[in-house]
TORLUMTI-224047 format. One record per residue: residue number from 0; residue in three letters; x, y, z of N, C-alpha, C, O, CB in turn. Coordinates in steps of 0.001 Angstrom, whole numbers, plus 500000, padded with zeros to 6 digits. Each point is the difference from the previous one (the first is absolute). Glycine has a CB too. Layout:
ZAMAR  num  residu      nu      nv      nw     cau     cav     caw      cu      cv      cw      ou      ov      ow     cbu     cbv     cbw
ZAMAR  NUM     ala       X       Y       Z       X       Y       Z       X       Y       Z       X       Y       Z       X       Y       Z
...
END
This chain:
ZAMAR  num  residu      nu      nv      nw     cau     cav     caw      cu      cv      cw      ou      ov      ow     cbu     cbv     cbw
ZAMAR    0     met  435169  781213  787054  500153  499128  501009  501239  499879  500677  500071  499701  501192  498378  499321  497720
ZAMAR    1     ile  502636  501225  500285  501401  500127  500622  500023  501344  500756  499547  501059  499565  501644  497552  498529
ZAMAR    2     gly  499354  501210  503005  500003  501159  501125  498917  500043  500774  500017  500849  500891  501160  500455  497823
ZAMAR    3     lys  497746  497912  501175  498836  499920  500811  500469  499170  501276  500690  498986  499891  497592  501161  498019
ZAMAR    4     ser  501311  500337  503236  500107  499231  501272  499113  498863  500076  498825  500206  499695  501793  501772  501379
ZAMAR    5     leu  499733  496841  499282  499228  498867  500237  498954  500197  501055  498860  499549  499883  503036  499174  499404
ZAMAR    6     phe  498515  501948  501723  499193  500193  501354  499454  501306  500284  499275  500152  500983  502106  498244  499900
ZAMAR    7     ile  498882  502491  498398  499530  501482  500069  499150  500403  498813  500533  500010  498891  501550  500570  502354
ZAMAR    8     gly  496622  499759  498890  499269  500435  498922  499710  501461  500171  500735  500703  500694  498335  497038  498980
ZAMAR    9     asp  499853  502741  499695  499614  501332  500049  499166  500237  501345  500186  501050  500615  499844  499064  496746
ZAMAR   10     leu  499126  499014  503076  499060  500143  500983  500352  498938  501212  499526  500162  501124  498688  500691  497014
ZAMAR   11     ile  502571  498155  501568  500249  498822  500918  501464  499708  500152  500880  500420  499249  496954  498600  500075
ZAMAR   12     glu  502323  500265  501660  501485  499350  500111  499651  498500  500632  498974  499732  500626  502549  502778  499892
ZAMAR   13     trp  499444  496676  499209  499915  498601  500415  501039  499946  501098  501128  500483  499896  498106  498499  497798
ZAMAR   14     thr  500234  500318  503490  500960  499670  500996  499809  498607  500557  499069  499326  499560  501069  503054  500963
ZAMAR   15     ala  500656  497136  500398  499781  498858  500677  498762  499994  500839  499531  501084  500348  502808  498657  499567
ZAMAR   16     val  497126  499216  500418  499019  499824  500973  500721  499973  501392  500932  499216  500178  497527  499522  498140
ZAMAR   17     asn  501166  502011  502552  500402  500160  501399  498965  499505  500919  499110  500755  500393  502224  501159  499004
ZAMAR   18     pro  498750  496619  501036  499111  499490  500852  499578  500848  501259  498815  500092  500318  502126  497870  498790
ZAMAR   19     glu  500052  502643  501585  499712  500662  501094  499267  501386  499814  499104  500374  500757  502816  498365  500101
ZAMAR   20     lys  498526  501961  498102  499291  501215  499767  498726  499901  499094  499108  500839  500131  503108  500205  500189
ZAMAR   21     asp  497688  497986  498802  498862  499855  499027  499025  499216  500595  498916  500000  499416  502436  500177  498677
ZAMAR   22     ala  498757  499048  503076  499023  499032  500429  498585  500611  500387  498954  499379  499814  503041  499264  500979
ZAMAR   23     ala  498059  502481  499696  498760  500834  500439  499164  500221  498703  498805  499710  499941  502465  501574  502061
ZAMAR   24     glu  499458  499265  496932  499178  500338  498982  499625  498679  499172  498953  499998  499353  502105  502402  500637
ZAMAR   25     leu  499692  496592  500019  499530  498723  499296  498923  499352  500787  499204  499310  499363  503041  500305  499649
ZAMAR   26     ser  497607  500491  502222  498994  499533  500785  498715  500569  499661  499034  499239  499951  502541  500405  501702
ZAMAR   27     ile  498276  501606  498102  498819  500688  499612  499699  499518  498533  498814  499895  499689  501676  502179  501898
ZAMAR   28     trp  500516  497613  497446  499729  499468  498765  499424  498680  500024  499260  499602  499100  502431  501711  500131
ZAMAR   29     thr  498618  498016  501747  499356  498544  500144  498480  499873  500142  499414  498920  499922  502672  500524  501183
ZAMAR   30     ser  497311  501749  499110  498530  499945  500023  499485  499766  498655  498843  499591  499894  501070  501897  502007
ZAMAR   31     asn  500811  498724  497031  499760  499679  498685  500306  498433  499748  501165  499666  499783  499380  502837  499582
ZAMAR   32     leu  498599  496697  500656  500264  498460  500144  500833  499441  498839  500735  499019  500111  497043  500720  501098
ZAMAR   33     gln  502025  501039  497560  500772  499583  498852  501579  500212  500191  500846  499157  499701  497066  501422  498872
ZAMAR   34     phe  502349  500698  501981  501348  500331  500320  500481  499086  501068  501114  499498  499846  498534  502846  499502
ZAMAR   35     ser  499637  497364  501751  500495  499107  500872  500354  498575  499626  500893  499344  500534  497924  502056  500764
ZAMAR   36     ser  500324  498161  497651  500275  498669  499595  501117  500105  498962  500696  498989  499898  496908  500190  500587
ZAMAR   37     asn  502690  501831  498746  501105  500131  499194  501300  500094  500764  501001  499379  499643  497521  501653  498762
ZAMAR   38     leu  501444  499762  502658  501176  500137  500777  500446  498728  500585  501196  499722  499911  498163  502515  500535
ZAMAR   39     phe  499804  496927  500163  500548  498787  500603  499704  498639  499319  500396  498953  500514  499411  502342  501522
ZAMAR   40     asn  499445  498728  496721  499669  498883  499354  499019  498991  500940  500053  498771  499945  502263  501598  498682
ZAMAR   41     his  496943  500266  502090  498921  499339  500777  498833  500589  499922  500005  501132  499516  501417  498163  501865
ZAMAR   42     pro  497331  500149  499042  498853  500727  499999  500098  501347  500735  500650  500116  501039  498235  497729  498770
ZAMAR   43     gly  500468  503137  499635  500262  501262  500528  499200  500200  501386  498925  499437  500209  501499  501429  497337
ZAMAR   44     arg  500150  499919  503303  499606  500491  501199  500578  501337  500597  501118  500343  499614  498530  497334  500621
ZAMAR   45     pro  499736  503041  500603  500889  501065  500499  501116  499412  501020  499790  499089  500801  498190  502626  498908
ZAMAR   46     tyr  503204  498952  500119  501086  499553  500941  500397  501205  500818  500018  501144  499547  500861  497046  498860
ZAMAR   47     ala  499445  501470  502856  500404  501027  501009  501458  500345  499637  500701  499264  499305  497704  499845  502620
ZAMAR   48     val  501993  502050  498589  501482  500502  499761  500940  499127  500316  500963  499825  499254  498460  502208  501152
ZAMAR   49     his  500416  497273  500793  501175  499025  500341  499957  498725  499059  501072  499447  499753  498872  501328  502788
ZAMAR   50     glu  499028  498790  496987  499902  498957  498980  500705  500279  498706  500777  499245  499417  497129  500227  501585
ZAMAR   51     ile  501664  501859  498596  500785  500515  498710  501372  499936  500121  500657  499401  499148  497687  502077  500374
ZAMAR   52     lys  502227  499113  501517  501512  500089  500221  500512  498710  499842  500886  499768  499177  499027  502066  502355
ZAMAR   53     lys  499526  497171  499304  500519  498675  500006  499899  499237  498562  500959  499321  499634  498380  500668  502893
ZAMAR   54     lys  499595  500115  496729  499786  499352  498793  500945  500697  498965  500715  499313  499270  496826  500040  501368
ZAMAR   55     val  502459  501879  499306  500797  500677  498933  501399  499654  500302  500717  499669  499056  497676  502259  500584
ZAMAR   56     lys  502112  498107  501613  501489  499629  500149  500188  498745  499582  501054  499786  499400  499301  501557  502377
ZAMAR   57     glu  498755  497599  498414  500212  498622  499534  500062  499875  498467  500796  499269  499410  498031  499969  502653
ZAMAR   58     gln  500308  501505  497386  499786  500009  498502  501258  500566  499367  500551  499459  499041  496899  500850  501161
ZAMAR   59     leu  502999  500856  500403  501347  500518  499444  501124  499220  500168  500811  499820  499092  498424  502172  501286
ZAMAR   60     lys  500881  497460  500894  501097  498914  500167  500075  498933  498985  501042  499720  499409  498721  500651  502884
ZAMAR   61     glu  498938  498952  497493  499878  498841  499137  500353  500433  498472  500659  499295  499235  497478  499666  502421
ZAMAR   62     ala  501354  502229  498044  500269  500487  498554  501416  500257  499889  500518  499657  498938  497267  501398  500772
ZAMAR   63     asp  503024  499534  501256  501287  500149  499868  500912  498637  499951  501030  499860  499342  498405  502358  501761
ZAMAR   64     glu  499984  496875  499692  500748  498635  500032  499705  499152  498753  500848  499247  499521  499024  500745  503022
ZAMAR   65     lys  498843  500167  496927  499721  499235  498868  500246  500619  498656  500074  499311  498983  498382  499681  502436
ZAMAR   66     lys  501671  502327  498582  500214  500989  498845  498784  499774  499094  500135  499968  498777  502535  500010  501291
ZAMAR   67     asn  496028  499851  500589  498820  499806  499137  499092  501088  499873  498988  499842  499318  501178  498002  501240
ZAMAR   68     glu  500067  503269  500021  499033  501151  499734  500740  501321  500598  500802  499948  500932  496904  498449  499235
ZAMAR   69     phe  501921  502748  499185  500396  501324  500370  498886  500716  500454  498937  499867  499394  502808  500127  499092
ZAMAR   70     val  498334  500748  502492  498986  500791  500624  500318  501376  500020  501132  500281  500394  498294  497922  500890
ZAMAR   71     phe  499767  502784  498352  500222  501474  500018  498845  500641  500681  498858  499566  499848  502469  500384  498038
ZAMAR   72     ala  498969  501154  502921  499042  500853  500538  500013  501221  498977  501025  500589  499659  499302  498581  502909
ZAMAR   73     ile  498530  501090  497043  499996  501236  499031  499380  501140  500811  498863  499966  500471  500863  498627  497285
ZAMAR   74     arg  501155  502437  502361  499750  501152  500811  499856  501218  499252  500661  500151  498973  500497  498803  502722
ZAMAR   75     lys  497940  502050  498765  499843  501194  499467  501308  500770  500135  500636  500021  501054  496926  499865  499416
ZAMAR   76     met  502819  500755  498402  501318  500519  499818  500372  500979  501281  499220  500866  500396  500465  498943  496887
ZAMAR   77     gly  501394  499983  503212  500530  500724  501148  499056  499713  501375  499990  500811  500926  500993  501097  497298
ZAMAR   78     ser  498392  497105  501794  499222  499740  501142  500171  498442  500448  500430  499146  499225  497897  502789  500000
ZAMAR   79     ser  501311  497817  502024  499954  498539  500498  498763  499341  499684  499837  498790  500156  501583  501763  501648
ZAMAR   80     glu  497646  500290  497721  498504  499301  499741  500029  499027  499033  500405  500353  498892  498453  501597  501591
ZAMAR   81     met  500803  496894  499676  499981  498902  498967  498658  500166  499245  498940  500090  500619  502533  498232  500818
ZAMAR   82     val  498593  501716  497260  498822  500146  499132  499738  498624  499225  498956  499858  499364  501540  502745  500371
ZAMAR   83     ala  500377  496484  500322  499829  498628  499269  501145  499139  500566  501063  500422  500456  497894  500557  497257
ZAMAR   84     leu  500657  497789  502183  500993  498926  500264  500192  499109  498711  499042  499461  499447  500283  500526  503085
ZAMAR   85     leu  501969  499896  497030  500203  499103  498695  500940  498871  500346  501011  500177  500679  498696  501808  497688
ZAMAR   86     lys  499928  496869  501151  500695  498931  500128  500149  499220  498705  499042  499802  499252  500258  500257  503038
ZAMAR   87     phe  502037  499468  497446  500106  499107  498766  500196  498645  500800  500947  499860  500773  500201  501911  497275
ZAMAR   88     gly  497992  497325  501748  499935  498896  500582  499917  498766  499020  499876  500178  498788  499166  501162  503059
ZAMAR   89     trp  501029  497426  498706  499970  498764  499301  501119  500301  498822  499728  499940  498801  497559  499370  501815
ZAMAR   90     leu  503813  500972  499830  501152  500254  499071  500420  498583  499366  500079  499007  500724  500789  503121  500739
ZAMAR   91     gln  499340  497826  497463  500618  498715  499296  500992  500614  498986  499735  500306  498838  498076  498060  501360
ZAMAR   92     phe  503269  501752  500377  501238  500625  499217  500265  499062  498675  500229  500528  498912  500977  500439  503458
ZAMAR   93     ser  498755  497767  497776  500194  499179  498780  499020  500179  499031  500292  499689  498845  500737  498763  502404
ZAMAR   94     gln  497800  502016  499008  498906  500341  499021  500011  501464  499706  499359  500426  499039  499226  497707  501793
ZAMAR   95     gln  502069  502620  499897  500068  501429  499970  498554  500693  500143  499618  500899  499251  502516  498825  499281
ZAMAR   96     ser  497121  499744  502518  498596  500339  500338  499752  500374  501231  500641  499466  500905  498774  499192  497646
ZAMAR   97     ala  499695  502244  501716  499687  500381  501489  498589  500359  499999  499451  500408  498977  502857  500480  501621
ZAMAR   98     arg  497062  498968  500553  498455  500491  500256  500101  501333  500642  500677  500157  501017  498304  497475  499368
ZAMAR   99     leu  500344  503362  499030  499889  501297  500616  498913  500097  500962  498872  499673  499633  502048  501242  498419
ZAMAR  100     phe  499286  499506  503164  498993  500396  500988  500051  501370  500217  501091  500492  500287  498997  497466  500754
ZAMAR  101     leu  498756  502870  498860  500088  501438  500222  498678  500333  500692  498892  499837  499487  502658  500673  498448
ZAMAR  102     asp  498687  499970  503273  498821  500556  500887  500236  501443  500366  501078  500422  500418  498517  497296  500589
ZAMAR  103     phe  499346  502994  498812  500060  501490  500292  499303  500194  501315  499130  499258  500455  500869  501455  497072
ZAMAR  104     ala  500527  500460  503076  499343  500351  501320  498576  500434  499883  499271  499861  500982  502908  500810  499822
ZAMAR  105     ser  497324  499875  498018  498689  500505  499887  499785  499984  498475  500858  499741  499156  499179  501722  503054
ZAMAR  106     glu  498565  498885  497562  499628  500366  498531  500758  500953  499538  500601  499911  498929  497304  499577  501316
ZAMAR  107     asp  502139  501641  500622  500820  501268  499562  501315  499653  499581  500442  500303  498891  498396  501087  502644
ZAMAR  108     ala  501808  497967  499350  501468  499520  499758  500187  499420  498659  500931  500294  499251  499322  499205  503122
ZAMAR  109     leu  498729  499589  497343  499961  499193  498654  499905  501071  498826  500712  499989  498996  498020  497854  502118
ZAMAR  110     ser  500357  503006  499151  499840  501125  498997  501134  500774  499684  500405  500144  498846  497511  499995  501887
ZAMAR  111     leu  502689  500440  500418  501109  500886  499932  501321  499320  499507  500724  500498  499138  498151  500787  502705
ZAMAR  112     tyr  501356  497577  498764  501329  499421  499738  500142  498747  499142  501086  499511  499690  499351  501447  502406
ZAMAR  113     gly  498387  498573  497552  499997  498570  499350  500815  500027  498842  500906  499185  499830  496861  500271  500906
ZAMAR  114     tyr  501927  501530  498381  500876  499950  498610  501500  499903  500298  500732  499158  499479  497542  502331  499279
ZAMAR  115     glu  502168  499540  502218  501388  499988  500193  500709  498752  500529  501058  499550  499559  498501  502712  500739
ZAMAR  116     val  499672  497213  500762  500510  498703  500649  499988  498973  499014  500944  499210  499963  498232  501347  502239
ZAMAR  117     val  499840  499345  496961  500056  498729  498967  501073  500248  498970  500595  499043  499505  496872  500465  500692
ZAMAR  118     ser  502808  501739  499458  501049  500258  499008  501327  499751  500513  500876  499510  499287  497742  502101  499712
ZAMAR  119     met  501578  498730  502294  501253  499742  500712  500381  498764  500135  501155  499607  499836  498478  502091  501206
ZAMAR  120     ala  499132  497422  499356  500171  498626  500223  500275  499156  498816  500787  499056  500071  497830  501310  501742
ZAMAR  121     leu  500752  499951  497094  500417  499548  498700  501526  500140  499612  500699  499120  499498  496979  501469  499926
ZAMAR  122     arg  502657  500568  500877  501460  500365  499564  500932  499202  500914  501062  499522  499603  498340  502929  499617
ZAMAR  123     tyr  500147  497438  501998  500985  499372  500936  500017  498428  499763  501019  499321  500124  498571  502598  501668
ZAMAR  124     gly  499124  497568  497841  499928  498551  499816  500723  499625  498740  500820  499083  500035  497001  500802  501175
ZAMAR  125     phe  501903  500833  497563  500736  499570  498814  501384  500454  499962  500845  499238  499529  497118  500759  499315
ZAMAR  126     met  502369  501138  501590  501362  500318  499747  501047  499757  501169  501196  499834  499762  497784  501803  498680
ZAMAR  127     glu  500537  498356  502716  500976  499874  501110  499959  498225  500421  500994  499320  500256  498506  503610  500740
ZAMAR  128     met  499239  496652  498985  499913  498619  500258  500077  499129  498984  499965  498796  500255  498918  501803  501350
ZAMAR  129     ser  501239  499872  497032  500097  499268  498882  498935  499022  499944  500305  498864  499639  502004  501529  500323
ZAMAR  130     leu  496393  499887  500360  498949  499120  499728  499498  500064  498581  500061  501048  499357  499377  499143  502971
ZAMAR  131     his  500057  498672  497171  499350  499862  498770  498472  500168  499999  499368  500483  499062  502497  498084  500426
ZAMAR  132     arg  497573  500952  501744  498620  500183  500175  499640  500230  501300  500465  499323  500916  499190  499418  497328
ZAMAR  133     ile  499311  502432  501981  499387  500399  501218  498635  499687  499890  499382  500359  498998  502177  501357  501434
ZAMAR  134     trp  497829  497588  500577  498626  499705  500033  499373  500268  501214  500708  500194  500988  499690  498266  497482
ZAMAR  135     leu  498223  501586  501629  499354  500390  501109  498554  499351  499968  499576  499512  498952  501872  502654  501156
ZAMAR  136     ile  497867  497838  500957  498498  499499  500102  499249  501145  500684  500392  500563  501022  500178  496835  499204
ZAMAR  137     leu  498359  502875  499131  499067  500993  500492  498643  499394  500125  499686  499076  499249  501627  502743  499722
ZAMAR  138     ser  497758  498699  502045  498604  499611  500018  499249  500969  499078  500387  501150  499789  499780  497895  502601
ZAMAR  139     gly  498816  500452  497118  499099  500876  499067  499446  501145  500664  499531  500875  499272  499850  497208  499492
ZAMAR  140     his  500579  502096  502624  499514  501067  500555  501056  501156  500012  499602  501125  500305  498862  497354  500975
ZAMAR  141     gln  502825  501329  498418  501010  500934  500032  500045  500766  498738  501014  499985  499301  500192  498621  502236
ZAMAR  142     glu  497768  502043  498151  499783  500666  498579  501216  501077  499849  500629  500048  498943  496541  499698  501090
ZAMAR  143     lys  503113  501041  500961  501126  501004  499776  501474  499446  499753  500847  500447  499227  497739  501007  502253
ZAMAR  144     gln  501493  497495  499351  501309  499189  499763  500125  499415  498594  501027  500101  499329  498939  499284  503090
ZAMAR  145     ile  498865  499965  497159  499981  499333  498723  500194  501188  498914  500822  499773  499112  497561  498174  501773
ZAMAR  146     ala  501041  503111  499102  500267  501102  499110  501348  500487  500043  500534  500345  498946  497261  500237  501273
ZAMAR  147     leu  502836  499489  500897  501353  500469  500221  501028  499037  499251  500818  500422  499182  498447  500605  503136
ZAMAR  148     phe  500614  497716  498028  500945  498891  499469  499589  499900  498466  500939  499963  499204  499270  498588  503179
ZAMAR  149     glu  498673  501407  497179  499671  499990  498634  500546  501087  499255  500513  499786  498901  497589  499111  501676
ZAMAR  150     ser  501835  502322  499943  500687  501296  499353  501470  499911  499971  500644  500637  499167  497535  500779  501655
ZAMAR  151     ala  502427  497757  500126  501462  499796  500015  500439  498860  498924  501186  499733  499811  498831  500987  502774
ZAMAR  152     gly  499003  498682  496780  500300  498881  498871  499816  498714  500453  500275  499110  499196  501321  502194  499810
ZAMAR  153     phe  497951  498334  502235  499785  498685  500422  498781  499483  499173  499028  500667  499645  501967  499785  502737
ZAMAR  154     leu  499247  498245  497385  498918  499250  499194  499361  498914  501015  500642  499382  500849  500681  500925  496723
ZAMAR  155     arg  497397  499588  502198  499329  498959  500783  500182  498646  499361  499578  499725  498877  498757  501935  501912
ZAMAR  156     glu  502377  497443  500068  500226  498727  499546  498978  498877  500331  499802  499036  499261  502442  501743  500877
ZAMAR  157     asn  497124  499443  501052  498972  499018  500309  498953  500757  501011  500155  501059  500607  501590  496801  499064
ZAMAR  158     gln  497230  501317  500308  498852  500397  500871  499400  498830  500764  499448  499080  499395  500054  502742  499001
ZAMAR  159     arg  500608  498207  503032  499362  498825  500514  498656  500671  500781  499992  500929  500808  502451  497482  499450
ZAMAR  160     arg  496523  500864  499265  498692  500337  500346  499654  499950  501456  500041  498936  500618  499452  500293  497229
ZAMAR  161     glu  500177  501875  502694  499425  500261  501379  501049  499285  501075  499611  499215  500865  497708  500833  498183
ZAMAR  162     ala  503958  500309  500781  501058  499389  500722  500326  501014  501123  500825  499687  500858  500101  498959  497081
ZAMAR  163     ser  498512  502449  502084  500471  501127  500949  498696  500527  500812  498982  500443  499470  503053  500330  498817
ZAMAR  164     phe  498188  499098  503031  498823  500376  500845  500253  501374  500571  501026  500165  500660  498467  497415  499939
ZAMAR  165     his  499651  503447  499207  500225  501241  500681  498639  500719  500199  499188  500142  499086  503177  500022  499915
ZAMAR  166     asp  497443  500293  502308  498861  500707  500524  498582  499210  499570  499053  500525  499414  502421  501813  500437
ZAMAR  167     gly  498615  496385  500552  498902  499284  499881  499480  499535  498417  498855  499580  499833  500695  501708  502457
ZAMAR  168     arg  501340  498825  496678  499825  499619  498747  501208  499167  499435  501110  500207  500490  497412  501799  499316
ZAMAR  169     phe  501350  497193  499330  501056  499354  499166  500243  500850  498820  499068  500567  499429  500300  497148  501302
ZAMAR  170     tyr  501968  502397  498855  500347  500560  498834  501082  499156  499254  500708  499216  500633  498639  502987  500377
ZAMAR  171     asp  500766  497948  497752  501005  499266  499312  501433  500524  500347  500252  501195  500152  498049  498359  498004
ZAMAR  172     ser  502608  499437  501955  501323  500220  500093  500724  500154  498653  499900  499164  499102  499917  499646  503001
ZAMAR  173     leu  500939  502343  497811  500476  500349  498562  501603  499872  500130  500647  500599  500858  497234  501174  498486
ZAMAR  174     gly  502624  497435  499768  501513  499909  499944  500551  500990  498871  499472  499990  498888  500446  497456  501917
ZAMAR  175     tyr  500957  503255  499436  500556  500957  498985  501573  499905  499948  500577  499677  501039  497400  501927  499371
ZAMAR  176     ser  502708  498636  498528  501439  499852  499927  500374  501019  498937  499172  500398  499181  500934  497073  501528
ZAMAR  177     leu  501220  502966  499319  500632  500796  499143  501390  499535  499721  500720  499724  500960  497860  502035  499800
ZAMAR  178     leu  501883  498125  497985  501242  499436  499661  500987  501175  499809  499546  501083  499631  499343  496845  499296
ZAMAR  179     lys  502462  501920  501307  500912  501051  499781  499974  500458  498535  500141  501199  499758  501255  497911  502115
ZAMAR  180     thr  498448  500079  497225  499965  500420  498596  498806  501000  499718  500136  501015  499317  500933  496712  500048
ZAMAR  181     glu  497821  501904  501198  498851  501025  499830  500294  501188  500694  499755  501085  499471  498607  497231  500334
ZAMAR  182     trp  502188  501599  501433  500185  501361  500775  501027  500871  499216  499841  501214  499874  499696  497669  502494
ZAMAR  183     lys  501451  500485  497146  501131  500848  499089  499337  500621  498919  500217  501183  499740  501653  497276  500671
ZAMAR  184     lys  497336  500848  498932  499270  500487  498651  499207  501263  500535  500064  501095  499441  499599  496384  499281
ZAMAR  185     arg  499634  502287  502339  499292  501183  500454  500818  501185  500405  499507  501115  499827  498865  497347  500860
ZAMAR  186     gln  502797  501427  499822  500992  500861  500416  500338  500803  498635  500026  501229  499928  500896  497151  502118
ZAMAR  187     gln  499322  500769  496928  500554  500605  498721  499052  500716  499409  500279  501070  499460  501170  497273  500159
ZAMAR  188     asp  497295  501162  500404  498735  500819  499457  499795  501366  500690  499804  501045  499379  499031  496742  500158
ZAMAR  189     glu  501226  502112  501745  499764  501277  500713  501168  501039  499751  499717  501196  500071  498965  497477  501729
ZAMAR  190     val  502510  500972  497937  501032  500829  499664  499807  500489  498551  500323  501154  499718  501165  497656  501936
ZAMAR  191     ala  498064  500466  497534  499921  500204  498601  498777  501132  499826  499999  500856  499114  500938  496528  500268
ZAMAR  192     ala  498100  502466  501561  498794  500917  499927  500189  501436  500260  499039  500768  499948  499786  497367  500719
END
C-alpha cells in the first residue's frame, strides 16, 4: 500500500467534478432515477444540462463550506470520460463515519471498474480520511453492487422491508458497513496469502 497513489489506479483516476464540463454527461445519467435521487437527495427525475450545472455548483459550494462531503469523478485512465461518481457524504468526523454513494455510468462500467473503485475508496476513506466506519444503503434490486460490496468485506447490518421502489416493484433496502479494523485485517490476509 505504501507508494500507491490515492487517486490513480491501474484503470481509473479520480478527479474533481467539473460542473461545466461534466454537466452534459451527468444529465444523461439522470435518466436513471436512482442515480438522480442519490445525486440530489430528492425524488429522481431527469435533469437538463443547465439544471445539472446549477445544482452541482450549489452542492460543491455547500460541501466546501460545511466540509460535510467529498465528491469525486472517476474517469477512465487518460480520458475525460466519467465511468463513476463517488461521494463520501453524511460525514460525522466526531464519529469517524461516512456514507458512501457510488454510481456507475453503466453496467459495463460497474463490471470493469467496480472492484478498483471500491478498493481505492476504502483506502482513501480509512487511511486518508481516518474514518472508522464506512456505510452505504443499497436496494435489493442492485444485485451486482451487493455482490461487489460484500466481496469487499461489507457486512449487512439491517434490512428494511420493501422500502425501495424500482421499476414498478418494491425491494428491501439493505444497510451495509465496513469497519477500519475489518478492512485492515482483510489487507493483512491478502498480503499473507
